[in-house]
N, C-alpha and C positions, 0 to 999 in steps of 0.2 A: 131657202135653198130648195132644190128639187127633192122629190121623194127618194130618188135613186141618185147616187153619186156619179154613175156612168164611168166606171174605171175601164181598164183595158179589156177585162173579161166581158163586161157588158157591151162594150163597143164592138168586140169580136162577134158576139152573139147576134147583135143587130145586123152587122155586115153579112153574116152567113145566112140569115133567115128573114129579116123584116123588110122584104121588098116583093113587089107584085110583078107578075108577068105582064106582057102586053095585053092579054085578055083581061086580067085583073084590073088593069088601069083604064080600060075602055069607058066604063060608066063614070069614072072620076073625071076623065078628060071632057066628057060630055057635060057633066055637072059644072065643072069650073068654067067652061066656055060659056055656059048660059049666064053665069054671074059676072064674068069679066067683059062680056060683050064682044063686038066684032074687032075691037082694036088688037093689034098684034105688036105694037111698039111700046108695050108696058115696061115699067121698071118694077119688078116684083121682089119683095123681101120674103125669103124663106127663113122664117124665125124658128130656131130650134131645128136646124137642118139635118142633124144626126149625121149619117154616113153619106148624105148627099143624093139619095135615090130620087127624092122628089124634085130637087133642083135639076137633076139630069132630065127628068121626064118633062118638066116645063120647057126646057131649052129644045127638046126634040118635038114638042107639040107646036111651038110657035116660032116662026122664022126670025122675027125681029125683037123678041122679048129679051130684056136684060134681067137676069136673076142674080140677086145678091144674097149670099148665104151667111147666116149668123148662127153660131152655135156656142154655148157656154162650156161644154165639156172638151177638155184638151184631147182626151182619148178619142172622142168622136171626130174631132177636127183632124186628127192624125190619120184616121182611117177614111176620111171623106173621099168618095169617088168624084166629087165635084170640087173644083178649085177655082178661084181662091174662096176660103171660108174665113170669116172674121169672128173674133171673140166678142161675145156679148150676149145679152138675154133680154127677156121681154120688159124688164124694168130699167135696162140701160142699153139702149139701141145706139150704136156708134155712127149715126148718120144725121145729117142736117135736117132742120124743120122743113116739112113739105117736100121731101126728096124722093118719095116712092108713091106709085099709083095703087098698089095693092099689097096685102100681107097674107101669107099662107102659114098657118100653124097646123102641123099634122101630129096628132097624139102628143101634144105639148101642154095644153091648157091646164091639165091636172098637176103639172110641175111648177106652175106659177104661184108663188106664195101670196102675192098681193095683186089681185085682179084689177082693183081700182087704180092702182099705180100704173100697172101695165096698160090699162085702157087709156090713160092720160098720155103715156109715152107713145102709143100707137097713134093716137090723134095727133100728136106733135109731128111725127115723121110722115104721115099721109098727106098727100095733096088733096085739095077740095074735091069731094066726090069719090074719094078712094074707098076701097072696101077691104074688110078683114074677113078671110075665109077660114073657118075653124073646123078641121076634121078631127073628130073625137068619138070616144065612147063617154057618155055622160052618166051621171048617177041616175039610177032608176031605169036605165035603157040598155039592159043586157040581153033582151030576149032574142035578138037577131045575130048574136055573136056566138059562134060554135064553142069557143073556148070555155064559156061559162056553163054549157051543157055538161061538160065532163069535170069541171072544176067549180062546182056551185059555191064552194067555200070562198072563192075569190070574189063573189058578188059583194060581200061585205066590204072588200077593199074598193071595188068600183063605186059603191054607195058613199064613200068618203070624197069622191071626185066632186068637182063643181057640177051642179045640174044645169040644164039649159037656162032656167030661170035665174040662177045664181050669176051666170055669165052675162045675161042680158041686163040684169040690175047693175052689175059692176060697170059695164060698158055705157050704160045710160048716163052715168055720172060724168062721162066725157062727151056726151052728146050723140052717142051711137044709138041707132035704132036697127031692129032686125029687118032685113029685106029679103031673107030667104032662110028656109029650114027644110031639109029633106034627108031621108035615109038613102044612102047610095050603096047599091050592091057591088060586091067585088068577089072574084074568084080567088080565094086565099090559097088553095092548094088543089092539085089535080084529083086528089082522093084523100080520104081520111087516113089511109095508111101513110101516104106521103106526109100529111100533117103531123102524124104521130112520130114518124121517123125524124122529121126535121125540127121538131119542137125544141127550143132552147129556153129553159126557165129564165135565164139572165136577160132575155129579150122581151119579157112581159112584166111590167110592174106589178100587176095583180098577183102573178105567181110568185114573184120574189117576196111578197108581203104576206103570204100564208105560211103555215108551219111546214116543216119538212114531212111530217106524217100526212098532212092534208095534200101536199103536192104528190107524194107517192101514191096515195089512194086515187087521186084524180088521174094520174098517169096510167094506172092500171085500168081504170074505166075507159080511158081513151084507146088504149092498145087492144082491149077486149072488143070494143065496138068496131075498131078498124079491121078486124078479121071478117066482118060480114057486110058492112056498109059499103056501097059503091057509089060512084059518081063524084063530081067535083065538090069541094067544100066552098059554099057561097056564104059570105058573111055580109052584114050591112052595118056600116058606121054612119054616124050623123055628119052632116055639113050644115053648120050655122054661119050665116053671112050677115055681117053687120056693116053699116055705112053711116 
């Protein structure tokens, strides 16, 4: 099962804070387009679609794309801004063999308990030549993420996530190979002050899994820094592409 149950409080925190502005999405649109190619008539599976923000983004980016959203959490499905959204997860995808052209997983891979089984399931639903695009923070790769600067205690949680090598090895068992890997910058907040004000612990798995004292200490660091630091908050998450 997932590391976090994603109840109503978690889903509300995601709905309120875990979405990017158009500026924040620009680099992601460019990166995704490089890997999906020129076709716009794709059938794309948004797996672990959460509150639907990425599904909305894909439908806005491409004129003829069909996005199908799958999400295991009932609370997330209830709050999804994109409809319809279907119940399912990476190990049980409720679609036919060879029925999708691409799969998008955004900050989901660390919730998958059996990566090898998930890889087989993704291979099953993908059409020949289909790609899996994984947006994530991976173990050992915290340096470009602002959150860990102020909550260094949360690095130990991140380091229990799958590494890039772990994911590649698991997906290799289903015949996948890596065809792309890059860091993608995003404007996460207009300022550190905004980031501090809008932060919701329930929206970040690494913050949920540190102690209350560690969270309080990190929050104090963040608010202190927000008094003097200016400019937008720019983070970089990884995009791993497998085919």
